[in-house]
N, C-alpha and C positions, 0 to 999 in steps of 0.2 A: 706523185708521192703517196705511198701506201701507208695507211694507219696501222699502228700496232694493235694486236688483239687485246681485249680487256683482260686485266689481271685478277679480277675478283673471283672468277670460278677457280682459278689455280690456287689463289690464296686460301679460299674456303676449303679446297680439297686437302691442302697441307696442314690445316688446323688439327690438333690432336683431339680425339673424341674425349668427352668428359669421362673422367676416371670413375671406377666403381665406388671409390671412397666418397667422391663428391656427390654422387647420386644418393648414396645411403645417408648423407648428411641432411638431405631434404625429407627423409622418411618420417622422422618424428613430427615435423610440422604437418605433413600430409595426414598422418594418423590422428593428430589432434584436431585437424579440420574436419575429418570424417566423423570423429567422435562427437564433436560439437554439433554437426548437422544432425546426427542421429538423436542426440539429446534434445535438440530444438524440435525435431519432428515428434518425439515422444511427448514433449510439453504442449505442442500446438494441437496434436491430434484430438485430445479430449474436447478442446474448445471447438474444433471443427465438427466433431461428432455431435456435440450438443446443438450446434447451429443447424446441422443437416437434419437431426431428429426433429427439431421444432418445425421443420418445413414438410414433414411427412404426415400423411393421414395416420390416425391412431392405430389402425390395423397393421400398417406397414412397419411400425416401430419394432414389432416382435417377429417380423418375417424372417425365415431362414432359407437361404443364407442372407445375412444382412447386406444391404446395398450401401455403397459409399456415397451415392447421390440418389435422391428420390426420383422415381420415374415421373411423378407429377408433383409440382410444387404446390403445396396446400398451406394457406395462411389461416385456416380455421382455428388452429390452436391459439394464435394471437388474438383472433376475434373473440374466442371463448373467454380468455383470461380477462380481457378488458370489459366484457359484458357480464360475466358471472362471478367475478371476484373483485374485491376492493384494492386492486393493484395500484391504482392512482393514489389511494389513501396510504398504502404502504410506502409508496414513493415519497409522499409528502412527509410521512413520519421519519423516514431515513434521512431526507434532506435536512429537516429541522434539527433532529438529534445530532447528526454528523456535524453540522455547522456550529451548533452550540458547543459540542464537545471540543471541536477544533479551536475555537476562539478562547474558551475557558482554559484548555490545556496549555495553550501558548502563553496566555496572560499569567496564570498561576505559576507555571514553570519558570517564566522569565523573572517574576518577582522573587521567587525563592532562590533562583540561581544568582541573581544580583546581590541578594543579602549574603549568601554564602561566599561570594567572590569579593565583595567590596566593603562590607560592613563587619567590623570587629565586634563580636559579642561572645559571651561565655557559652561554651558548649557548641560552638560552630562546627568544629571538627567532628565531634560525636554525631551531630545532626547529619553531616554529610555522609559519614559512614553508615548511618541508619538508612539514608536514602539509597546508598549503594546496595545495602542489604535487601531493601525492597525491590530493587532492580533485578536481583538474583532470584527472588521467589516467584515461581510461576503463578499465573492468575488462578489456575485450577486448584492450587493448594489452599487458597483463601476463599474458594467459592462458597463452601457451606457456611462458615461463620459470617461471610458477607451477606448471604441471603437471609440468615437469621436476624442480622442487624436491620436490614432493609424491611423485613417483615415486621419487626417490633416497632419500627418507625411508621408503619402503615403506608409504605411506598411501593408495595407489590402491585403490579398492574398500573403503575403510575409513571408518567414521563420523567419525573424527578428521580424515581428509583432506577430508571434506565440510564439516566445521564450521570448522576453523581458518582457512582462507583468507577466510572470510566475517566474521571478527571484526574486521578492520580497517575502521573506519568513520570516515574523516576528517571527514565532514560532521557527525556527532554530536559530535565533539570541538570543532569550531568553534562549533556551536550552544551547547553547554554553556559554553564559555569566554565567549561573548558575554553569557550570563545571569549567570555568576559575576562578570564584570567590573562588573556593575551593582549588586552587593551592597556596601554600605559596608564598607570594610576594618576599621572600628572594632569591628564585631561579632566578627570573628575575633581581633583583637588582645585584646579583653576576655576572650575564652575562653582564649586562650593564657596571659594573665597569671594566670588561675585554675588553670592547670596542665593544660589540655586539650591533647591531642595533635592533630596535623594530621588524623588520621582522625576523631577526635571532632568537630573543627570542621566537617569536610566532612559527616559523616552526621547531626550534631545541629543544625547551623545552616544550612549552604548547601543541603543537599538538601531539607529541609522547605520552604524558600522557593522551590524550583523543582519541586515535585511535579507541577504542571500540564504543564510541558514534558517532564518525565520520562515521564509517562503518555502524552503524545502521541507521543513518540519510540518508546516501547515498542510502541504499536499499529502505527505506520508500519513499524518494523523487523520486527515479526512478519509483517505482510502481505508485505513485500518478501522475507523469507526463505521464506515459504510458497510464493510464486509464482516463486521463482528456478528457472530451467530450465537455463541454459547450463552452469554449473559442475557441478551434480549429473549432468547428462547426460554430461559429459566424464569425471568422476572415478569414477563408479559404473557397473559393468557387470554386477553380479549382480542378477537380476530381483527377488529377495526384499529387496534393500537399496535399491531405488529409492524416490524420493519421488513423491508423487502427480502433480506436473506431468510428470515423466519417464515415469511409469507409463502415462499416457494414450497414449503412442506405442507401447506394447506390446500394446494391445488391437486384435487383428486377427482375421479369420476365415480359413478355408481358401482363400477366393477373393480375398484382398487386404484392402483397407481396409474395415472395417465401420463405416459412418458413424453408424448409430444407437447402436452400442455405444461408439464413441469419444466421441460427444456425451454419452452417459449418464455416462461416466467424467468428462468435463469438467464437467458440471453438478454431479456429486457432489463434485468437487474444489473447485468454486467456492463451495459452501454455507458453509463456515466464514468465508471472507473477506467474503461478502455479509452474513452476520449480524453480523460484527465491525464492518463499516462502518455498518450500520443502527443498531446499538446505540451505537456510539461515534463517530457522524458528526462531532460538534463537535470531538472530540479529534483525529480523523484530519485534519480541516481545519486545526486548529492546528499539527499536526505537519508537514503539507505546507507551510504558510506559513512555519514556522520553518526547514524545509529549504531553502526558497527565499530565506532571509535576511530574512524579514519577521517581525514580531511581531503575534500576534493579540490 
Protein backbone atom coordinates (compact mmCIF):
# COMPACT_ATOMS: atom_id res chain seq x y z
CA UNK A 1 0.00 0.00 0.00
CA UNK A 2 1.49 3.26 -1.13
CA UNK A 3 1.15 6.40 0.98
CA UNK A 4 -0.28 9.54 -0.54
CA UNK A 5 2.09 12.48 -0.99
CA UNK A 6 1.90 15.30 1.60
CA UNK A 7 -0.52 18.08 0.79
CA UNK A 8 1.27 20.88 2.66
CA UNK A 9 3.46 22.08 -0.23
CA UNK A 10 0.50 22.07 -2.60
CA UNK A 11 -1.68 23.96 -0.15
CA UNK A 12 1.07 26.48 0.50
CA UNK A 13 1.55 26.97 -3.22
CA UNK A 14 -2.11 27.70 -3.75
CA UNK A 15 -2.32 30.35 -0.99
CA UNK A 16 -2.70 33.86 -2.41
CA UNK A 17 0.19 36.24 -1.90
CA UNK A 18 -0.41 39.09 0.52
CA UNK A 19 -2.02 41.97 -1.28
CA UNK A 20 -0.28 45.30 -1.70
CA UNK A 21 -2.95 46.94 0.42
CA UNK A 22 -2.23 44.61 3.32
CA UNK A 23 1.48 45.26 3.07
CA UNK A 24 0.95 49.00 3.07
CA UNK A 25 -1.21 48.71 6.21
CA UNK A 26 1.92 47.70 8.16
CA UNK A 27 3.94 50.64 6.86
CA UNK A 28 2.84 53.25 9.47
CA UNK A 29 3.75 50.89 12.31
CA UNK A 30 7.17 50.22 10.78
CA UNK A 31 7.80 53.94 10.32
CA UNK A 32 6.82 54.65 13.92
CA UNK A 33 9.18 51.89 15.10
CA UNK A 34 12.07 53.28 13.06
CA UNK A 35 11.37 56.82 14.28
CA UNK A 36 11.23 55.60 17.89
CA UNK A 37 14.58 53.84 17.51
CA UNK A 38 16.14 56.95 15.98
CA UNK A 39 14.84 59.15 18.81
CA UNK A 40 16.05 56.63 21.39
CA UNK A 41 19.48 56.64 19.80
CA UNK A 42 19.56 60.45 19.78
CA UNK A 43 18.66 60.43 23.49
CA UNK A 44 21.12 57.73 24.51
CA UNK A 45 24.11 58.92 22.46
CA UNK A 46 24.98 61.98 24.67
CA UNK A 47 24.97 59.70 27.73
CA UNK A 48 27.17 57.21 25.93
CA UNK A 49 29.51 59.98 24.74
CA UNK A 50 29.84 61.39 28.26
CA UNK A 51 30.75 57.96 29.61
CA UNK A 52 33.26 57.29 26.83
CA UNK A 53 34.83 60.73 27.24
CA UNK A 54 35.33 60.11 30.95
CA UNK A 55 37.43 57.03 30.08
CA UNK A 56 39.78 58.86 27.70
CA UNK A 57 43.07 60.59 28.48
CA UNK A 58 42.59 64.35 28.49
CA UNK A 59 44.50 64.85 25.23
CA UNK A 60 42.29 62.35 23.38
CA UNK A 61 39.07 64.19 24.24
CA UNK A 62 39.85 66.90 21.67
CA UNK A 63 41.44 64.62 19.07
CA UNK A 64 40.19 64.84 15.47
CA UNK A 65 38.50 62.86 14.17
CA UNK A 66 36.75 61.87 17.43
CA UNK A 67 36.73 58.20 18.33
CA UNK A 68 33.56 56.45 19.42
CA UNK A 69 35.59 54.28 21.80
CA UNK A 70 38.93 55.13 23.48
CA UNK A 71 42.02 53.34 22.27
CA UNK A 72 43.14 52.92 25.87
CA UNK A 73 40.77 52.99 28.83
CA UNK A 74 42.02 55.52 31.37
CA UNK A 75 40.48 55.97 34.84
CA UNK A 76 42.73 58.89 35.76
CA UNK A 77 39.82 61.36 35.47
CA UNK A 78 37.90 59.50 38.18
CA UNK A 79 41.01 59.29 40.34
CA UNK A 80 41.57 63.01 39.91
CA UNK A 81 38.07 64.14 40.91
CA UNK A 82 38.08 62.01 44.06
CA UNK A 83 41.56 63.15 45.09
CA UNK A 84 41.46 66.81 44.08
CA UNK A 85 37.84 67.90 44.50
CA UNK A 86 35.29 67.61 47.34
CA UNK A 87 33.05 65.36 45.25
CA UNK A 88 32.19 63.20 48.28
CA UNK A 89 31.09 66.32 50.16
CA UNK A 90 29.02 67.39 47.15
CA UNK A 91 27.41 63.97 47.15
CA UNK A 92 26.58 64.27 50.84
CA UNK A 93 25.12 67.75 50.32
CA UNK A 94 22.91 66.47 47.49
CA UNK A 95 21.74 63.43 49.45
CA UNK A 96 20.82 65.42 52.56
CA UNK A 97 19.11 68.27 50.72
CA UNK A 98 17.23 65.94 48.34
CA UNK A 99 15.97 63.73 51.16
CA UNK A 100 14.85 66.68 53.28
CA UNK A 101 13.14 68.31 50.30
CA UNK A 102 11.37 65.06 49.38
CA UNK A 103 10.05 64.38 52.89
CA UNK A 104 8.94 67.96 53.51
CA UNK A 105 7.33 68.37 50.08
CA UNK A 106 5.28 65.20 50.56
CA UNK A 107 4.26 66.13 54.11
CA UNK A 108 3.31 69.74 53.37
CA UNK A 109 1.56 68.88 50.11
CA UNK A 110 -0.37 66.08 51.78
CA UNK A 111 -1.56 68.30 54.63
CA UNK A 112 -2.56 71.11 52.29
CA UNK A 113 -4.36 68.79 49.88
CA UNK A 114 -6.26 67.09 52.71
CA UNK A 115 -7.49 70.44 54.02
CA UNK A 116 -8.59 71.53 50.55
CA UNK A 117 -10.31 68.22 49.88
CA UNK A 118 -11.94 67.27 53.19
CA UNK A 119 -12.27 70.36 55.39
CA UNK A 120 -14.82 73.10 54.72
CA UNK A 121 -13.49 76.58 55.46
CA UNK A 122 -14.00 80.01 54.01
CA UNK A 123 -11.86 80.79 50.98
CA UNK A 124 -11.05 77.17 50.23
CA UNK A 125 -11.88 77.48 46.53
CA UNK A 126 -9.91 80.70 46.17
CA UNK A 127 -6.91 79.10 47.86
CA UNK A 128 -7.08 76.16 45.48
CA UNK A 129 -7.19 78.47 42.47
CA UNK A 130 -4.22 80.37 43.89
CA UNK A 131 -2.26 77.11 44.13
CA UNK A 132 -3.19 76.28 40.54
CA UNK A 133 -1.93 79.72 39.55
CA UNK A 134 1.36 79.00 41.29
CA UNK A 135 1.57 75.75 39.35
CA UNK A 136 1.38 77.71 36.08
CA UNK A 137 4.10 80.23 36.98
CA UNK A 138 7.58 79.02 35.97
CA UNK A 139 10.25 79.04 38.65
CA UNK A 140 12.47 81.33 36.58
CA UNK A 141 9.82 84.07 36.73
CA UNK A 142 10.10 84.28 40.53
CA UNK A 143 13.85 83.76 40.71
CA UNK A 144 14.89 87.39 41.30
CA UNK A 145 12.32 88.27 44.02
CA UNK A 146 12.98 84.91 45.66
CA UNK A 147 16.71 85.57 45.80
CA UNK A 148 16.11 89.07 47.22
CA UNK A 149 13.92 87.56 49.95
CA UNK A 150 16.44 84.85 50.81
CA UNK A 151 19.22 87.45 50.87
CA UNK A 152 17.26 89.68 53.28
CA UNK A 153 16.72 86.69 55.55
CA UNK A 154 20.47 86.04 55.57
CA UNK A 155 20.08 82.57 54.08
CA UNK A 156 22.35 82.97 51.04
CA UNK A 157 25.06 80.30 51.08
CA UNK A 158 23.06 78.48 53.76
CA UNK A 159 21.46 75.06 53.55
CA UNK A 160 18.12 76.49 54.68
CA UNK A 161 18.24 78.98 51.82
CA UNK A 162 18.82 76.05 49.50
CA UNK A 163 15.98 73.90 50.83
CA UNK A 164 13.14 76.27 51.80
CA UNK A 165 12.33 77.71 48.33
CA UNK A 166 12.09 74.18 46.92
CA UNK A 167 9.41 73.09 49.41
CA UNK A 168 6.60 74.79 47.49
CA UNK A 169 5.26 72.14 45.11
CA UNK A 170 1.81 73.12 43.80
CA UNK A 171 1.71 70.14 41.45
CA UNK A 172 2.01 67.72 44.38
CA UNK A 173 -0.86 69.48 46.16
CA UNK A 174 -3.06 69.21 43.08
CA UNK A 175 -2.25 65.51 42.60
CA UNK A 176 -2.93 64.67 46.25
CA UNK A 177 -6.21 66.60 46.19
CA UNK A 178 -7.39 64.73 43.11
CA UNK A 179 -6.78 61.40 44.80
CA UNK A 180 -8.26 62.49 48.14
CA UNK A 181 -11.42 63.66 46.34
CA UNK A 182 -11.95 60.10 45.06
CA UNK A 183 -12.05 58.57 48.55
CA UNK A 184 -15.61 58.20 49.91
CA UNK A 185 -16.28 60.79 52.57
CA UNK A 186 -18.13 58.21 54.67
CA UNK A 187 -14.80 56.67 55.69
CA UNK A 188 -13.63 59.90 57.28
CA UNK A 189 -17.03 60.62 58.81
CA UNK A 190 -17.11 57.20 60.49
CA UNK A 191 -13.65 57.76 61.95
CA UNK A 192 -14.60 61.23 63.23
CA UNK A 193 -17.70 59.80 64.91
CA UNK A 194 -15.41 57.37 66.73
CA UNK A 195 -13.39 60.32 68.01
CA UNK A 196 -10.53 60.37 65.50
CA UNK A 197 -8.84 63.69 64.86
CA UNK A 198 -8.23 65.05 61.38
CA UNK A 199 -4.58 64.03 61.59
CA UNK A 200 -5.64 60.48 62.53
CA UNK A 201 -8.08 60.38 59.61
CA UNK A 202 -5.38 61.54 57.22
CA UNK A 203 -2.56 59.24 58.31
CA UNK A 204 -4.67 56.19 59.19
CA UNK A 205 -7.25 56.18 56.39
CA UNK A 206 -6.43 58.51 53.50
CA UNK A 207 -2.67 57.98 53.34
CA UNK A 208 -2.76 54.13 53.31
CA UNK A 209 -5.20 54.30 50.38
CA UNK A 210 -2.73 56.47 48.45
CA UNK A 211 0.61 54.81 49.17
CA UNK A 212 1.23 54.14 45.48
CA UNK A 213 0.94 57.79 44.46
CA UNK A 214 2.95 58.85 47.53
CA UNK A 215 5.77 56.49 46.60
CA UNK A 216 5.71 57.65 42.98
CA UNK A 217 5.77 61.33 43.97
CA UNK A 218 8.62 60.66 46.39
CA UNK A 219 10.82 59.20 43.65
CA UNK A 220 10.02 61.94 41.13
CA UNK A 221 10.56 64.67 43.75
CA UNK A 222 13.88 63.18 44.86
CA UNK A 223 15.18 62.95 41.29
CA UNK A 224 14.07 66.52 40.56
CA UNK A 225 15.74 67.82 43.73
CA UNK A 226 18.92 65.86 42.98
CA UNK A 227 19.15 67.23 39.42
CA UNK A 228 18.21 70.81 40.31
CA UNK A 229 20.95 73.12 39.09
CA UNK A 230 19.64 76.68 38.75
CA UNK A 231 18.67 77.53 42.32
CA UNK A 232 21.68 75.86 44.05
CA UNK A 233 23.94 77.57 41.51
CA UNK A 234 22.53 80.98 42.44
CA UNK A 235 22.15 80.68 46.20
CA UNK A 236 25.34 78.74 47.08
CA UNK A 237 28.83 80.17 46.51
CA UNK A 238 30.95 78.17 48.94
CA UNK A 239 32.64 75.27 47.13
CA UNK A 240 32.25 72.93 50.09
CA UNK A 241 28.48 73.57 50.24
CA UNK A 242 27.72 72.93 46.58
CA UNK A 243 25.51 70.11 45.37
CA UNK A 244 26.81 67.63 42.84
CA UNK A 245 25.17 69.19 39.72
CA UNK A 246 26.75 72.57 40.54
CA UNK A 247 30.02 70.96 41.57
CA UNK A 248 30.48 69.66 38.03
CA UNK A 249 31.12 73.24 36.90
CA UNK A 250 34.02 73.55 39.35
CA UNK A 251 36.08 70.71 37.90
CA UNK A 252 38.68 72.42 35.72
CA UNK A 253 42.37 72.16 34.97
CA UNK A 254 45.06 74.80 34.80
CA UNK A 255 44.44 75.08 31.05
CA UNK A 256 40.69 75.60 31.17
CA UNK A 257 37.91 73.07 30.75
CA UNK A 258 38.95 69.49 31.50
CA UNK A 259 36.51 67.44 29.45
CA UNK A 260 37.42 64.00 30.77
CA UNK A 261 37.30 65.16 34.39
CA UNK A 262 34.05 67.06 33.86
CA UNK A 263 32.42 64.04 32.23
CA UNK A 264 33.72 61.78 35.02
CA UNK A 265 32.03 64.04 37.56
CA UNK A 266 28.83 64.06 35.50
CA UNK A 267 28.79 60.27 35.23
CA UNK A 268 29.42 59.97 38.96
CA UNK A 269 26.58 62.40 39.66
CA UNK A 270 24.18 60.50 37.39
CA UNK A 271 24.72 57.09 39.00
CA UNK A 272 22.13 57.46 41.84
CA UNK A 273 19.38 58.69 39.52
CA UNK A 274 20.13 55.95 36.98
CA UNK A 275 19.85 53.24 39.62
CA UNK A 276 16.73 54.86 41.10
CA UNK A 277 15.08 54.84 37.70
CA UNK A 278 16.11 51.27 36.88
CA UNK A 279 14.89 49.95 40.25
CA UNK A 280 11.69 52.00 40.46
CA UNK A 281 10.92 52.41 36.76
CA UNK A 282 7.22 51.65 37.12
CA UNK A 283 6.85 54.04 40.05
CA UNK A 284 8.68 56.79 38.19
CA UNK A 285 6.34 56.33 35.22
CA UNK A 286 3.31 56.51 37.51
CA UNK A 287 4.63 59.68 39.10
CA UNK A 288 5.28 61.32 35.74
CA UNK A 289 1.79 60.36 34.54
CA UNK A 290 0.25 61.73 37.73
CA UNK A 291 2.26 64.93 37.33
CA UNK A 292 0.85 65.23 33.82
CA UNK A 293 -2.66 64.91 35.21
CA UNK A 294 -3.15 61.27 34.25
CA UNK A 295 -3.82 58.21 36.35
CA UNK A 296 -1.75 55.10 35.79
